[in-house]
C-alpha positions as CSV (number, residue, x, y, z in Angstrom):
1,X,9.9,82.0,43.1
2,X,9.1,82.0,46.8
3,X,10.1,85.2,48.4
4,X,9.4,86.1,52.1
5,X,10.4,89.4,53.7
6,X,10.7,90.3,57.4
7,X,11.3,93.9,58.5
8,X,12.1,95.0,62.1
9,X,12.1,98.8,62.7
10,X,14.4,99.6,65.6
11,X,15.4,102.8,67.3
12,X,18.7,103.0,65.4
13,X,18.5,100.6,62.5
14,X,15.8,99.0,60.4
15,X,16.7,95.4,59.9
16,X,15.6,93.3,57.0
17,X,15.7,89.7,55.9
18,X,14.5,88.1,52.7
19,X,14.3,84.4,52.1
20,X,14.4,83.8,48.3
21,X,13.8,80.1,47.4
22,X,15.5,79.0,50.7
23,X,18.4,81.4,50.5
24,X,18.6,84.1,53.2
25,X,19.6,87.6,52.4
26,X,20.0,90.2,55.1
27,X,20.4,94.0,55.2
28,X,20.3,97.0,57.4
29,X,19.5,100.7,57.0
30,X,19.2,103.6,59.4
31,X,15.8,104.1,60.9
32,X,14.0,107.3,60.1
33,X,11.4,109.4,61.9
34,X,8.8,108.8,59.2
35,X,9.4,105.0,59.5
36,X,8.5,104.5,55.8
37,X,11.8,105.9,54.4
38,X,13.9,103.6,56.6
39,X,11.8,100.6,55.5
40,X,12.2,101.4,51.9
41,X,16.0,101.9,52.4
42,X,16.2,98.4,54.0
43,X,14.2,96.9,51.2
44,X,16.6,98.6,48.7
45,X,19.5,96.8,50.4
46,X,17.7,93.4,50.1
47,X,16.8,93.8,46.5
48,X,20.3,95.0,45.5
49,X,21.8,91.9,47.2
50,X,19.2,89.7,45.5
51,X,20.2,91.3,42.1
52,X,16.6,92.4,41.3
53,X,14.9,95.6,40.4
54,X,12.5,97.1,42.9
55,X,9.5,96.3,40.8
56,X,10.5,92.7,40.3
57,X,11.5,92.2,43.9
58,X,8.3,93.7,45.5
59,X,6.1,92.0,42.8
60,X,7.6,88.6,43.8
61,X,7.0,89.0,47.5
62,X,4.4,86.6,48.7
63,X,4.8,87.2,52.5
64,X,5.7,90.5,54.1
65,X,5.8,90.6,58.0
66,X,6.6,93.9,59.8
67,X,7.7,94.5,63.4
68,X,7.9,98.2,64.4
69,X,8.4,100.6,67.2
70,X,5.7,103.2,66.3
71,X,3.5,102.3,69.3
72,X,6.4,101.4,71.6
73,X,8.1,104.7,71.0
74,X,4.9,106.6,71.5
75,X,4.3,104.9,74.8
76,X,7.9,105.1,76.0
77,X,8.1,108.8,75.1
78,X,4.5,109.5,76.2
79,X,3.9,111.3,72.8
80,X,0.3,110.5,72.2
81,X,-2.4,112.0,70.1
82,X,-4.8,114.3,72.0
83,X,-7.3,111.7,73.3
84,X,-10.6,112.3,74.9
85,X,-12.3,109.9,77.3
86,X,-16.0,109.3,77.8
87,X,-16.8,107.5,81.1
88,X,-19.7,106.9,83.4
89,X,-21.0,109.8,85.5
90,X,-19.0,109.9,88.8
91,X,-15.9,108.1,87.4
92,X,-14.0,110.9,85.9
93,X,-10.9,110.4,88.1
94,X,-10.5,106.7,87.7
95,X,-7.2,107.1,85.8
96,X,-5.8,109.5,88.5
97,X,-6.9,107.4,91.5
98,X,-5.4,104.4,89.7
99,X,-4.4,101.6,92.2
100,X,-3.5,104.1,95.0
101,X,0.0,102.8,95.6
102,X,2.1,104.8,93.0
103,X,5.5,103.1,92.8
104,X,7.8,100.8,94.7
105,X,9.4,103.7,96.5
106,X,9.5,103.4,100.3
107,X,9.8,107.2,100.7
108,X,6.4,108.8,100.2
109,X,8.1,112.0,99.2
110,X,9.6,110.3,96.1
111,X,6.4,108.6,95.0
112,X,5.1,109.8,91.7
113,X,1.6,109.4,90.2
114,X,1.2,107.3,87.1
115,X,1.9,109.1,83.8
116,X,-1.1,110.9,82.2
117,X,-2.6,109.4,79.1
118,X,-5.6,111.7,79.0
119,X,-5.6,115.4,80.0
120,X,-8.2,115.7,82.7
121,X,-9.9,118.5,80.7
122,X,-10.6,115.9,78.0
123,X,-12.4,113.5,80.3
124,X,-16.2,113.9,80.0
125,X,-18.8,112.1,82.1
126,X,-21.8,110.5,80.4
127,X,-25.2,110.3,82.1
128,X,-25.7,106.5,82.2
129,X,-25.3,103.5,84.5
130,X,-25.3,99.7,84.2
131,X,-24.9,97.5,87.3
132,X,-22.6,94.5,87.8
133,X,-25.2,92.1,86.4
134,X,-25.7,94.1,83.2
135,X,-29.0,95.6,84.2
136,X,-29.6,99.2,83.0
137,X,-30.1,101.5,86.0
138,X,-29.8,104.8,84.1
139,X,-30.7,104.7,80.4
140,X,-28.4,106.4,77.9
141,X,-30.3,108.9,75.6
142,X,-29.1,110.2,72.3
143,X,-29.2,113.7,73.7
144,X,-26.8,112.6,76.5
145,X,-24.4,111.0,73.9
146,X,-24.5,114.2,71.7
147,X,-23.8,116.4,74.7
148,X,-20.9,114.3,75.8
149,X,-19.4,113.9,72.3
150,X,-19.6,117.6,71.6
151,X,-18.0,118.4,74.9
152,X,-15.1,116.1,74.4
153,X,-14.4,117.1,70.8
154,X,-14.6,120.8,71.8
155,X,-11.5,120.2,73.9
156,X,-9.5,119.4,70.8
157,X,-9.6,115.6,71.1
158,X,-8.2,113.8,68.0
159,X,-9.5,110.4,69.1
160,X,-12.1,109.2,71.6
161,X,-11.8,106.4,74.2
162,X,-15.1,105.1,75.5
163,X,-15.0,103.1,78.8
164,X,-18.3,102.9,80.6
165,X,-18.9,101.0,83.9
166,X,-19.7,97.3,83.6
167,X,-19.8,97.5,79.8
168,X,-18.3,94.1,79.5
169,X,-21.6,92.8,81.1
170,X,-23.8,94.9,78.9
171,X,-22.2,96.7,75.9
172,X,-25.4,98.4,74.6
173,X,-24.4,101.9,75.8
174,X,-20.9,101.8,74.5
175,X,-22.1,100.5,71.2
176,X,-24.7,103.4,71.0
177,X,-21.8,105.9,71.5
178,X,-19.9,104.1,68.7
179,X,-22.9,104.3,66.3
180,X,-23.3,108.0,67.1
181,X,-19.7,108.7,66.3
182,X,-19.9,106.7,63.0
183,X,-22.9,108.6,62.0
184,X,-22.1,112.2,63.0
185,X,-18.2,112.2,63.2
186,X,-17.0,109.5,60.8
187,X,-13.5,110.9,60.6
188,X,-12.8,110.6,64.4
189,X,-11.1,107.4,65.4
190,X,-12.4,105.8,68.6
191,X,-12.0,102.8,70.8
192,X,-14.8,101.0,72.7
193,X,-13.6,99.1,75.8
194,X,-16.1,96.3,75.3
195,X,-14.7,95.6,71.8
196,X,-11.0,95.9,72.8
197,X,-10.9,94.2,76.2
198,X,-14.3,93.1,77.7
199,X,-12.9,92.1,81.1
200,X,-13.3,93.2,84.6
201,X,-11.0,95.6,86.6
202,X,-12.2,99.0,85.6
203,X,-8.8,100.8,85.9
204,X,-6.8,98.4,83.7
205,X,-9.6,98.3,81.2
206,X,-9.7,102.1,81.0
207,X,-5.9,102.4,80.7
208,X,-5.9,99.9,77.8
209,X,-8.8,101.7,76.0
210,X,-7.2,105.1,76.4
211,X,-3.8,103.9,75.2
212,X,-5.4,102.3,72.1
213,X,-7.3,105.4,71.2
214,X,-4.2,107.6,71.9
215,X,-2.1,105.8,69.3
216,X,-4.7,105.3,66.7
217,X,-4.1,108.6,64.8
218,X,-0.3,108.0,64.9
219,X,-0.6,104.5,63.5
220,X,-3.1,105.4,60.9
221,X,-0.9,108.1,59.4
222,X,2.2,105.9,59.4
223,X,0.6,102.8,57.8
224,X,-1.5,104.8,55.3
225,X,1.8,106.2,54.0
226,X,3.6,102.9,54.1
227,X,0.8,101.0,52.4
228,X,0.5,103.6,49.6
229,X,4.2,103.6,49.0
230,X,4.7,99.9,48.9
231,X,1.6,99.4,46.7
232,X,2.8,102.1,44.3
233,X,6.2,100.4,44.0
234,X,4.7,97.0,43.2
235,X,3.9,95.1,46.4
236,X,0.9,92.9,46.1
237,X,1.2,90.8,49.2
238,X,-0.7,91.7,52.4
239,X,1.4,93.5,55.0
240,X,1.2,91.6,58.3
241,X,2.1,93.1,61.6
242,X,3.6,91.4,64.7
243,X,1.5,91.7,67.8
244,X,2.3,91.8,71.5
245,X,0.8,88.4,72.1
246,X,3.4,86.6,69.9
247,X,1.6,86.3,66.6
248,X,0.8,88.6,63.7
249,X,-2.4,90.1,62.2
250,X,-3.1,91.8,59.0
251,X,-2.9,95.6,58.8
252,X,-6.7,95.8,58.7
253,X,-7.1,93.8,62.0
254,X,-4.2,95.7,63.6
255,X,-5.8,99.0,62.8
256,X,-8.8,98.0,65.0
257,X,-6.5,97.7,68.1
258,X,-3.1,99.3,67.4
259,X,-2.0,99.1,71.0
260,X,-1.4,95.4,70.4
261,X,1.6,96.4,68.4
262,X,3.5,97.4,71.5
263,X,6.9,95.5,71.6
264,X,6.1,94.3,68.1
265,X,9.8,94.0,67.1
266,X,11.2,92.3,70.2
267,X,8.4,89.6,70.0
268,X,9.8,88.6,66.6
269,X,13.2,87.9,68.3
270,X,11.6,85.8,70.9
271,X,9.8,83.8,68.2
272,X,13.1,83.2,66.4
273,X,14.8,82.2,69.6
274,X,12.1,79.7,70.4
275,X,12.6,78.1,67.0
276,X,16.4,78.1,67.4
277,X,16.2,76.6,70.9
278,X,14.0,73.8,69.5
279,X,16.5,73.1,66.7
280,X,19.4,72.9,69.2
281,X,17.4,70.7,71.7
282,X,17.6,73.4,74.5
283,X,14.4,73.2,76.6
284,X,15.2,76.4,78.6
285,X,16.3,79.4,76.6
286,X,16.9,83.1,77.6
287,X,16.8,85.8,75.0
288,X,18.9,89.0,75.0
289,X,18.0,91.4,72.2
290,X,20.4,94.3,72.3
291,X,19.7,97.1,69.9
292,X,20.5,100.7,69.8
293,X,18.3,101.9,72.6
294,X,17.6,99.0,74.9
295,X,18.0,95.3,75.8
296,X,14.9,93.1,75.8
297,X,15.0,89.8,77.7
298,X,12.6,86.9,77.8
299,X,12.5,83.3,79.0
300,X,11.3,80.3,76.9
301,X,10.6,77.1,78.8
302,X,9.7,73.8,77.0
303,X,9.3,75.6,73.7
304,X,6.8,78.1,75.1
305,X,7.3,81.8,76.0
306,X,5.5,83.1,79.0
307,X,2.4,85.2,78.4
308,X,1.3,87.8,80.9
309,X,-2.5,88.2,81.1
310,X,-2.1,91.7,82.5
311,X,0.8,93.2,80.7
312,X,2.4,96.4,81.9
313,X,2.9,99.0,79.2
314,X,4.8,102.2,79.8
315,X,4.6,101.7,83.5
316,X,0.9,101.3,83.4
317,X,-1.1,98.1,84.1
318,X,-3.3,97.0,81.3
319,X,-5.7,94.1,80.5
320,X,-3.7,93.0,77.4
321,X,-2.2,89.5,77.1
322,X,1.4,89.9,76.1
323,X,4.7,88.0,75.8
324,X,6.7,88.5,79.0
325,X,9.6,90.8,77.9
326,X,11.7,92.7,80.3
327,X,13.3,95.8,78.9
328,X,16.4,97.7,80.2
329,X,17.3,101.1,78.8
330,X,20.8,100.0,77.8
331,X,21.9,99.5,74.2
332,X,24.6,100.3,71.7
333,X,23.4,103.9,71.4
334,X,22.8,104.4,75.2
335,X,24.6,107.5,76.4
336,X,27.2,107.5,79.1
337,X,27.2,110.5,81.5
338,X,28.2,111.5,85.0
339,X,25.5,112.5,87.4
340,X,25.4,115.2,90.2
341,X,26.9,112.7,92.7
342,X,29.9,112.2,90.4
343,X,28.8,108.7,89.5
344,X,29.0,107.1,86.1
345,X,25.6,106.4,84.5
346,X,24.6,104.6,81.3
347,X,21.2,105.3,79.7
348,X,18.3,105.4,79.6
349,X,18.7,108.2,77.0
350,X,20.0,107.1,73.6
351,X,21.8,108.8,70.7
352,X,19.4,107.0,68.3
353,X,20.2,106.8,64.6
354,X,20.6,110.6,64.3
355,X,23.0,111.9,65.4
356,X,24.0,108.5,66.8
357,X,27.1,107.7,68.8
358,X,30.0,110.2,68.5
359,X,32.0,107.7,66.4
360,X,29.4,107.8,63.6
361,X,30.6,111.3,62.7
362,X,27.1,112.6,62.2
363,X,27.2,115.3,64.8
364,X,26.9,113.4,68.0
365,X,29.0,114.8,70.8
366,X,28.0,112.6,73.8
367,X,29.6,109.2,74.3
368,X,27.6,106.0,73.8
369,X,28.2,102.4,74.6
370,X,29.3,101.8,71.0
371,X,32.0,104.5,71.5
372,X,33.3,102.7,74.5
373,X,33.5,99.4,72.6
374,X,35.4,101.1,69.8
375,X,37.9,102.7,72.2
376,X,38.5,99.3,73.8
377,X,39.4,97.9,70.4
378,X,36.5,95.5,70.3
379,X,35.1,97.0,67.1
380,X,37.0,97.4,63.9
381,X,36.3,101.0,62.6
382,X,37.0,99.9,59.0
383,X,34.6,96.9,59.1
384,X,31.5,98.2,60.8
385,X,28.5,96.7,58.9
386,X,31.0,95.1,56.6
387,X,32.8,98.4,56.0
388,X,29.7,100.2,54.7
389,X,29.7,102.7,57.6
390,X,33.1,104.3,58.7
391,X,33.7,104.9,62.4
392,X,35.8,107.7,63.9
393,X,37.8,106.6,66.9
394,X,39.1,110.1,67.5
395,X,35.6,111.5,67.9
396,X,34.7,108.6,70.3
397,X,37.7,109.3,72.4
398,X,37.0,113.1,72.5
399,X,33.4,112.4,73.7
400,X,34.5,110.0,76.4
401,X,37.3,112.3,77.5
402,X,35.0,115.3,77.8
403,X,31.9,113.7,79.4
404,X,33.3,110.8,81.4
405,X,37.1,110.7,81.8
406,X,37.8,114.4,82.8
407,X,34.8,114.7,85.2
408,X,36.0,111.4,87.0
409,X,39.7,112.1,86.7
410,X,40.5,108.9,84.8
411,X,41.9,107.9,81.4
412,X,39.8,107.5,78.3
413,X,40.5,103.7,78.4
414,X,39.4,103.5,82.0
415,X,36.3,105.4,81.1
416,X,35.5,103.0,78.2
417,X,36.0,100.0,80.6
418,X,33.6,101.6,83.1
419,X,31.0,102.2,80.5
420,X,31.3,98.7,79.2
421,X,31.1,97.0,82.6
422,X,28.2,99.2,83.9
423,X,26.2,98.6,80.7
424,X,26.8,94.8,81.1
425,X,25.8,94.8,84.7
426,X,22.6,96.7,83.9
427,X,21.6,94.4,81.1
428,X,22.3,91.3,83.3
429,X,19.5,92.6,85.6
430,X,17.0,92.0,82.8
431,X,17.9,88.3,82.8
432,X,17.6,88.0,86.5
433,X,14.1,89.5,86.4
434,X,12.9,86.8,83.9
435,X,14.6,84.0,85.8
436,X,15.3,84.5,89.5
437,X,12.3,86.8,90.0
438,X,10.1,84.2,88.3
439,X,11.5,81.3,90.4
440,X,13.8,79.9,87.8
441,X,17.5,79.0,88.1
442,X,19.5,80.9,85.4
443,X,22.1,78.1,85.4
444,X,19.6,75.8,83.7
445,X,19.3,78.1,80.7
446,X,21.1,78.8,77.4
447,X,21.3,82.4,76.4
448,X,20.5,83.3,72.8
449,X,22.0,86.8,72.2
450,X,21.1,88.8,69.2
451,X,20.8,92.4,67.9
452,X,23.8,94.0,66.2
453,X,25.5,94.9,69.5
454,X,24.8,91.9,71.6
455,X,27.7,89.7,70.4
456,X,30.2,92.1,72.2
457,X,28.3,91.9,75.5
458,X,26.5,88.5,75.6
459,X,29.3,86.6,77.3
460,X,29.6,89.3,80.1
461,X,25.8,89.5,80.5
462,X,25.6,85.7,80.8
463,X,28.5,85.5,83.3
464,X,27.0,88.1,85.6
465,X,23.5,86.4,85.5
466,X,25.0,82.9,86.1
467,X,24.3,81.5,82.6
468,X,27.1,79.2,81.3
469,X,26.1,78.7,77.6
470,X,25.6,81.4,75.0
471,X,24.4,81.1,71.4
472,X,25.0,84.0,69.0
473,X,23.1,83.5,65.7
474,X,25.3,84.2,62.7
475,X,22.5,86.6,61.5
476,X,22.3,88.1,65.0
477,X,22.1,91.7,63.6
478,X,18.8,90.9,61.9
479,X,17.6,88.0,64.0
480,X,14.3,89.7,65.1
481,X,13.4,90.4,61.4
482,X,14.2,86.7,60.7
483,X,12.0,85.6,63.6
484,X,9.1,87.6,62.3
485,X,8.8,85.3,59.3
486,X,8.5,82.3,61.6
487,X,5.6,83.8,63.6
488,X,2.0,82.4,63.4
489,X,-1.2,84.3,62.8
490,X,-2.8,84.6,66.3
491,X,-6.3,85.8,67.3
492,X,-7.3,86.1,71.0
493,X,-10.9,86.6,72.3
494,X,-11.5,87.1,76.0
495,X,-14.6,87.7,78.1
496,X,-15.2,88.1,81.8
497,X,-17.5,85.2,82.8
498,X,-17.3,84.3,86.5
499,X,-17.8,80.6,87.0
500,X,-17.1,78.1,89.9
501,X,-17.3,74.3,89.9
502,X,-20.7,74.7,91.6
503,X,-22.1,76.0,88.3
504,X,-23.1,73.6,85.5
505,X,-20.3,72.7,83.1
506,X,-22.6,73.5,80.2
507,X,-22.7,77.2,81.3
508,X,-18.9,77.5,80.9
509,X,-18.9,75.6,77.7
510,X,-21.5,78.1,76.3
511,X,-19.2,81.0,77.1
512,X,-16.3,79.3,75.2
513,X,-18.5,78.3,72.3
514,X,-19.4,82.0,71.8
515,X,-15.7,83.0,71.8
516,X,-14.8,80.1,69.4
517,X,-17.5,81.4,67.0
518,X,-15.5,84.6,66.8
519,X,-12.3,82.7,66.3
520,X,-13.7,80.6,63.4
521,X,-15.0,83.8,61.7
522,X,-11.5,85.2,62.0
523,X,-10.0,82.0,60.5
524,X,-12.3,82.4,57.5
525,X,-11.6,86.1,57.1
526,X,-7.9,85.5,57.1
527,X,-8.2,82.6,54.7
528,X,-6.3,80.2,56.9
529,X,-6.6,76.6,55.7
530,X,-8.3,74.0,57.9
531,X,-5.1,71.9,58.3
532,X,-3.2,74.9,59.8
533,X,-5.8,75.9,62.3
534,X,-5.4,75.4,66.1
535,X,-7.8,76.5,68.8
536,X,-7.1,76.6,72.5
537,X,-9.4,77.3,75.5
538,X,-7.8,79.1,78.4
539,X,-9.1,80.5,81.7
540,X,-7.8,83.1,84.2
541,X,-8.4,81.4,87.5
542,X,-7.7,82.0,91.2
543,X,-8.5,80.6,94.6
544,X,-11.5,82.3,96.2
545,X,-10.4,85.3,98.2
546,X,-7.3,86.1,96.1
547,X,-6.8,89.2,94.0
548,X,-4.9,88.1,90.8
549,X,-5.2,85.0,88.6
550,X,-3.2,82.4,86.9
551,X,-3.9,81.3,83.4
552,X,-4.8,77.6,82.9
553,X,-5.5,75.7,79.7
554,X,-8.7,73.7,79.6
555,X,-9.2,70.2,78.2
556,X,-9.8,70.1,74.4
557,X,-13.4,69.8,73.1
558,X,-16.7,70.2,74.9
559,X,-16.4,70.9,78.6
560,X,-18.4,68.4,80.6
561,X,-19.1,67.7,84.2
562,X,-16.4,65.0,84.3
563,X,-13.8,67.7,83.3
564,X,-14.2,69.7,86.4
565,X,-11.7,67.7,88.4
566,X,-9.2,67.7,85.6
567,X,-9.5,71.5,85.4
568,X,-9.0,71.8,89.2
569,X,-5.9,69.6,89.1
570,X,-4.5,71.5,86.1
571,X,-5.0,74.9,87.9
572,X,-3.2,73.7,91.0
573,X,-0.3,72.4,88.9
574,X,-0.1,75.7,87.0
575,X,-0.3,77.7,90.3
576,X,2.5,75.8,91.9
577,X,4.6,76.0,88.7
578,X,4.3,79.8,89.1
579,X,4.7,80.2,92.8
580,X,6.4,77.0,94.0
581,X,5.5,73.6,95.2
582,X,3.1,73.5,98.2
583,X,1.9,77.1,97.7
584,X,-1.6,76.2,96.3
585,X,-4.4,77.1,98.7
586,X,-6.1,73.8,98.1
587,X,-8.6,74.2,101.0
588,X,-10.2,77.1,99.2
589,X,-12.6,76.9,96.3
590,X,-11.6,78.1,92.8
591,X,-13.0,80.9,90.8
592,X,-12.7,81.1,87.0
593,X,-12.8,84.8,86.1
594,X,-12.0,85.2,82.4
595,X,-12.7,82.8,79.5
596,X,-10.2,83.1,76.6
597,X,-9.9,81.5,73.2
598,X,-6.6,81.6,71.4
599,X,-6.8,80.8,67.7
600,X,-3.5,80.1,65.9
601,X,-3.0,79.8,62.1
602,X,0.3,78.0,61.7
603,X,2.6,79.6,59.2
604,X,4.2,78.0,56.2
605,X,7.8,79.1,56.2
606,X,10.6,78.3,53.8
607,X,13.5,76.0,55.0
608,X,16.6,78.2,55.1
609,X,19.9,77.0,53.9
610,X,22.5,78.0,56.5
611,X,25.9,78.9,55.2
612,X,28.9,78.8,57.5
613,X,30.6,82.0,56.7
614,X,30.3,84.8,54.1
615,X,34.1,84.6,53.5
616,X,37.0,82.2,53.7
617,X,38.2,81.7,57.3
618,X,41.0,84.3,58.0
619,X,42.8,85.1,61.2
620,X,44.5,88.4,62.1
621,X,45.8,89.8,65.3
622,X,44.7,92.9,67.2
623,X,45.5,94.5,70.5
624,X,42.5,95.3,72.7
625,X,41.7,96.2,76.2
626,X,39.9,93.3,77.9
627,X,36.9,95.0,79.5
628,X,36.8,92.8,82.6
629,X,40.5,92.5,83.5
630,X,41.4,95.9,82.2
631,X,44.7,94.7,80.7
632,X,45.9,95.0,77.1
633,X,46.0,91.8,75.2
634,X,46.8,90.7,71.7
635,X,44.2,88.3,70.5
636,X,43.0,86.5,67.3
637,X,40.3,88.0,65.2
638,X,38.4,85.5,63.0
639,X,36.5,86.3,59.9
640,X,34.4,83.5,58.3
641,X,34.9,81.4,61.5
642,X,34.4,77.7,60.8
643,X,36.0,75.7,63.6
644,X,36.8,75.9,67.3
645,X,38.7,78.5,69.4
646,X,39.5,79.5,72.9
647,X,39.2,83.0,74.3
648,X,40.1,85.7,74.3
649,X,39.3,86.2,70.7
650,X,36.9,88.1,68.4
651,X,34.7,86.8,65.7
652,X,34.0,89.4,63.0
653,X,31.0,89.1,60.7
654,X,29.8,91.8,58.3
655,X,27.1,93.0,60.6
656,X,28.0,91.8,64.1
657,X,31.1,91.1,66.2
658,X,31.3,88.4,68.9
659,X,33.7,88.8,71.9
660,X,34.9,85.5,73.4
661,X,36.4,86.3,76.9
662,X,39.4,84.5,78.5
663,X,38.6,81.0,79.5
664,X,35.6,80.6,77.2
665,X,35.4,78.4,74.2
666,X,33.6,78.9,70.9
667,X,32.5,76.4,68.2
668,X,29.8,76.2,65.5
669,X,26.4,74.7,66.0
670,X,25.1,72.4,63.2
671,X,23.3,75.4,61.8
672,X,26.4,77.5,61.6
673,X,25.7,79.7,64.6
674,X,28.3,80.5,67.4
675,X,28.1,78.4,70.6
676,X,30.1,79.8,73.5
677,X,30.8,77.9,76.7
678,X,31.9,80.1,79.6
679,X,34.6,79.2,82.1
């Protein structure tokens, strides 16, 4: 038996998919604060539907991939472990000085400093100095290390970040601090900047190092508990964790750099959408992943998602390479409220899984987007998650009446319409940011909408953003979990190594060869067969005099003198792809800043048999309030949809509902997914 499992832990639900000998089984459970309980509950749903005992199910699993929100939530909520920072003498305030300009606000009175990762009392200077060429100016003594470590631990630091000046040119001092901690304080987790991100830009490198150290104690406690529980229940397969760069690593590798788990779950959805777009022959795909707390959007062009070499995490610039995902705080659990100006607002606060929207009947009293959809009639309260969770319309109406309708002097139905339309408008902004703001025309894209709530909003989001075609996967509610199983193993090694075409080609090739040696060691450690290994050389490059870089892929194989012109031409092409034709500063020279090697271990995934519907096609009638026109209309409600229809209508699946607006058409793709074409 071949049994693969993908788990995506979200803010409200934990989604799970199992592929058993080519047959897909899906399930959902409420997420829990301890994470592990929610995962075990979701696994319980899978194994019950597979008709297996827990021991037999877990014992048969040969691939287990996990996407989670542990790091994402810690960053978003700024709930870190108490982290201490060791830095070079004279650079204690690097994090506070930051990049000077604080926000995009024009009014200086409204500008805010960047959020604090490290309490200033826990920042300790170390008596040492290395120059820009890696030469030691002030040697680091063991007494200086002991004094600094004792000082930072005395502040109550639970983890230590070490970021010394120019350590990416000479890492000896940082390594000495790490060796001291290993010897004298073996229980204290720490992060060395040279090991995590050996690249220039002191501030971004320090932010990344501090974030990683700040989440290490949190991640360790969660995964130790999870690994012990799964092992005790019979799991023998390695647990693999989705990473911010679009691939997965083993738990052991992830523990070395847990900050790379940021946006772990949403990346799985982007991976699944890339595969789906390829199957449908769509070269330009937008993703909209609407969960309980947020909507995540990304763009896929020519089967490749965009990677950012300096990803922003929690409003802070880092030196991590990450999939370009734009997040808007609007999801099914986002709360609707009226602000001090008597204006309707939606999000960013969420009801979460506990107490959840008011209609869950679990104690929630504030209205959420799900409550609005229920009052509009778009959700069947007796068929939510296939009827496993009852919804209470009277409680949804009471919450909307108290918190929205009465303050604004409108009806409950009008309040529900307003919440729906405002949430839709906010979510469409995420699509504009990954298209229009990146120089792409949204009309050229197909939107793949997934997440349990997206089917009700995808058509409206697409219409506002200018997208004319929408695909809703039949397994939309667990699509990110499904995508996790189609991800590859990915390892990335980067090093700042300034180079210009005036330098010998052999010097650059030597830098890449050193990075490739690390990649080959990783291939061996992960046991990836030769025929599934891929290796790519990339470089962050810019025109001389510019500040930021564009990433360019180098020719395969040894870099020779004859390849310099090819590299220059490729960089110009990549630059103009990013900023527009004719924008390249071709009169200036080019500077290669960072060398990077991406190692990919292609995954072997099962071919999944796509069923059309889980039940015989049935059509009923229901009166709903159309959220755009505001009028009441009686429309068809399809279950087990297997043909073609014209809107307005609803498609009800056990774990998702799709709203097809007036003028739109819907049909099935060859794989059994829903294809909407808007008017």
